[in-house]
C-alpha positions in Angstrom: -41.7 68.1 -86.4 -40.0 71.1 -87.9 -36.5 70.4 -89.3 -34.8 72.8 -87.0 -36.8 72.6 -83.9 -34.3 72.6 -81.0 -31.3 72.6 -83.4 -28.4 74.9 -82.7 -27.8 77.1 -85.7 -25.1 79.7 -86.1 -25.8 82.5 -88.7 -23.1 85.0 -89.5 -24.0 88.4 -91.0 -27.2 88.1 -89.0 -27.8 91.8 -88.3 -29.3 92.8 -91.7 -30.1 91.7 -95.2 -30.3 88.0 -96.1 -28.8 87.0 -92.7 -31.5 88.8 -90.7 -34.3 87.4 -93.0 -32.9 83.9 -92.6 -32.9 84.1 -88.8 -36.5 85.3 -88.8 -37.5 82.6 -91.3 -35.9 79.9 -89.1 -37.2 81.3 -85.8 -40.7 80.0 -86.3 -39.3 76.5 -86.2 -38.1 77.2 -82.6 -34.4 76.6 -83.0 -31.6 77.8 -80.8 -30.0 80.6 -82.8 -26.5 82.1 -82.4 -26.6 85.5 -84.2 -23.2 86.9 -85.3 -22.3 90.2 -86.9 -20.3 93.3 -85.9 -23.2 95.5 -85.0 -24.3 94.4 -81.5 -27.3 96.7 -81.2 -28.7 95.5 -84.6 -28.1 91.9 -83.5 -30.1 92.5 -80.3 -33.0 93.9 -82.3 -33.0 90.9 -84.6 -32.7 88.5 -81.7 -35.7 90.1 -80.0 -37.8 89.5 -83.2 -36.5 85.9 -83.3 -37.5 85.2 -79.7 -40.9 86.6 -80.4 -41.3 84.0 -83.1 -40.2 81.2 -80.7 -36.5 80.9 -81.0 -33.9 80.8 -78.2 -31.1 83.2 -79.0 -27.5 84.0 -78.3 -26.1 87.4 -79.5 -22.5 87.0 -80.4 -20.9 90.2 -81.8 -18.2 88.9 -84.3 -16.0 90.2 -87.0 -15.6 87.2 -89.3 -12.4 88.6 -90.7 -10.8 87.8 -87.3 -9.9 84.1 -86.7 -9.9 84.7 -83.0 -13.4 86.1 -83.0 -14.7 83.2 -85.1 -13.2 80.8 -82.6 -14.9 82.6 -79.8 -18.2 82.6 -81.7 -18.1 78.8 -81.9 -16.9 78.4 -78.3 -19.6 80.7 -76.9 -22.3 78.8 -78.9 -21.2 75.4 -77.7 -20.8 76.7 -74.1 -24.4 78.1 -74.2 -26.2 75.3 -76.1 -23.9 72.3 -75.6 -24.0 71.4 -79.3 -23.8 72.8 -82.8 -25.9 71.5 -85.6 -25.8 74.0 -88.5 -23.3 76.7 -89.5 -24.6 79.3 -92.0 -21.7 81.3 -93.5 -23.6 84.4 -94.7 -21.5 87.4 -93.7 -20.2 89.3 -96.7 -19.2 92.6 -98.2 -19.1 94.0 -101.7 -17.2 96.4 -103.9 -18.2 98.3 -107.0 -15.4 99.4 -109.4 -13.8 98.7 -112.7 -10.4 97.3 -112.0 -8.5 99.9 -113.9 -10.1 102.6 -111.8 -9.2 101.1 -108.4 -7.1 103.4 -106.2 -6.7 101.2 -103.2 -5.7 97.6 -103.7 -6.1 96.8 -99.9 -9.8 96.6 -100.7 -9.1 93.3 -102.4 -7.5 91.9 -99.3 -10.4 93.1 -97.2 -13.0 91.3 -99.4 -11.0 88.1 -99.3 -10.8 88.3 -95.5 -14.5 88.8 -95.1 -16.1 86.8 -97.9 -13.6 83.9 -98.1 -11.6 83.6 -94.8 -14.8 84.8 -93.0 -16.3 81.5 -94.0 -13.1 79.4 -93.6 -12.5 80.5 -90.0 -15.9 79.6 -88.4 -16.1 76.4 -90.5 -12.7 75.3 -89.1 -13.7 75.7 -85.5 -17.3 74.4 -86.0 -16.3 71.3 -87.9 -15.5 69.0 -84.9 -18.9 69.8 -83.4 -20.7 69.4 -86.7 -19.1 66.0 -87.2 -20.5 64.9 -83.8 -24.0 66.1 -84.7 -23.8 65.0 -88.4 -24.8 68.5 -89.1 -24.8 71.0 -91.9 -22.6 73.7 -93.4 -24.3 76.4 -95.5 -22.3 78.9 -97.6 -24.2 81.9 -99.0 -22.1 82.7 -102.0 -23.4 84.4 -105.2 -23.8 84.0 -108.9 -20.6 86.0 -109.0 -18.9 83.0 -107.5 -19.8 81.0 -110.6 -19.1 83.4 -113.4 -17.2 86.7 -114.0 -19.1 89.9 -113.4 -17.8 93.4 -114.5 -17.3 96.0 -111.8 -17.2 93.2 -109.3 -13.7 91.8 -109.8 -12.8 91.8 -106.0 -16.3 90.5 -105.0 -16.3 87.8 -107.7 -12.8 86.6 -106.9 -13.7 86.2 -103.2 -16.9 84.4 -104.0 -15.1 82.1 -106.5 -12.7 81.2 -103.7 -15.6 80.6 -101.3 -17.4 78.3 -103.7 -14.1 76.4 -104.5 -13.4 75.9 -100.8 -16.8 74.5 -100.0 -17.0 72.3 -103.1 -13.7 70.8 -102.1 -14.7 70.4 -98.4 -17.9 68.6 -99.5 -15.8 65.9 -101.1 -13.6 65.6 -98.0 -16.7 65.2 -95.8 -18.8 62.9 -98.1 -18.7 60.0 -95.7 -18.9 62.0 -92.5 -22.6 62.7 -92.4 -21.9 66.5 -92.6 -23.6 68.1 -95.6 -22.4 71.2 -97.5 -24.9 73.4 -99.2 -23.7 76.3 -101.5 -26.2 79.1 -102.2 -25.8 81.2 -105.3 -28.3 84.1 -105.2 -28.8 86.5 -108.1 -29.4 90.2 -107.3 -31.2 90.4 -103.9 -32.5 93.6 -102.1 -30.1 94.1 -99.2 -27.8 96.6 -97.6 -24.6 95.1 -99.2 -24.6 97.5 -102.2 -25.3 100.5 -100.0 -22.3 99.7 -97.9 -20.0 98.7 -100.8 -16.8 100.8 -101.4 -16.0 102.3 -104.8 -12.6 102.6 -106.5 -11.2 105.0 -103.9 -12.5 103.1 -100.9 -15.4 105.4 -100.1 -18.9 104.0 -99.9 -20.9 104.2 -103.1 -23.9 106.4 -102.1 -26.4 105.2 -104.7 -27.2 101.6 -105.4 -26.5 100.7 -109.1 -29.2 98.1 -109.0 -33.0 98.6 -109.5 -33.9 97.4 -106.0 -37.6 97.3 -106.7 -37.1 94.8 -109.6 -35.1 92.2 -107.8 -35.7 89.4 -105.3 -36.4 90.4 -101.7 -34.2 89.2 -98.8 -37.3 87.5 -97.3 -37.9 85.5 -100.5 -34.3 84.6 -100.7 -34.4 83.4 -97.1 -37.4 81.2 -97.8 -35.5 79.5 -100.7 -32.4 79.1 -98.5 -34.3 77.3 -95.7 -36.0 75.0 -98.2 -32.6 74.1 -99.7 -31.2 73.5 -96.1 -34.1 71.3 -95.2 -33.3 69.1 -98.3 -29.5 69.2 -97.6 -29.3 70.3 -101.2 -25.8 70.4 -102.7 -26.2 73.8 -104.5 -29.0 76.2 -105.0 -28.7 78.6 -108.0 -31.6 81.0 -107.4 -32.3 82.4 -110.9 -33.2 80.9 -114.2 -30.5 82.9 -116.0 -28.0 81.6 -113.4 -29.0 78.0 -114.0 -28.9 78.4 -117.8 -25.7 80.4 -117.6 -23.8 77.5 -116.0 -24.5 75.4 -119.1 -24.2 78.1 -121.7 -20.7 78.9 -120.3 -19.6 75.5 -121.6 -20.8 76.1 -125.2 -21.2 79.9 -125.6 -18.9 81.6 -123.1 -18.9 84.9 -125.0 -22.7 85.0 -124.8 -22.5 84.6 -121.0 -20.0 87.5 -120.8 -22.3 89.7 -122.8 -25.3 88.8 -120.6 -23.3 89.5 -117.4 -22.3 92.9 -118.8 -25.9 93.7 -119.8 -27.2 92.7 -116.4 -24.8 95.0 -114.6 -25.6 97.8 -117.0 -29.4 97.5 -116.4 -29.0 96.9 -112.7 -31.2 93.8 -112.6 
């Protein structure tokens, strides 16, 4: 029997990118999916594809930066499906700017609200239900949550906060039956960079990343589902990411240089 057959799974940021691919990857297992994001029309389109693959769906337009909307997301899911088994905190946004060039510091607050609090809020309201189901929490973070990345100071800070929160929560929940999986992708082809603000808050028109040379959202989703099925503690998706965690202990300057070079090359 498929791991998520009949399970109630909430996915935030489900309208595009990794979140959309993750919903489609799970749909073949015939789960009950609650799809959350701000774009209702895009969510409906994803939900239709998921239903075609065998999933039952709930479309729940949600801005994860709002505590009240995250509470409603959980309430709607439980009202519809009478349970909650898995929460995937995937919603996120980016920013591309050297810190000294930033003109609008409110962007830092926005990223913390979406990338960090946008995971804290739904987790808080989902946790009582997940305790009852001995369920799962999944946080789609980033390699930028494990190491510094130039031109990503706001993004890296929010992802460091996200990783720290879920690592701490894992310890609190270690005897509860609720597992916590942190996902740390490397560069992935998605819409996040094409929607990322620059130093003045305006969207950066061209992606600085060589999109044709990095992991697809579909491949990323397959790896995420595999880690979920194993209730894996953490998944670092690239070899350089795994090596970098160890190298940071003995050669931190080298890791800094490699991060700067990766951003310069865009891959």
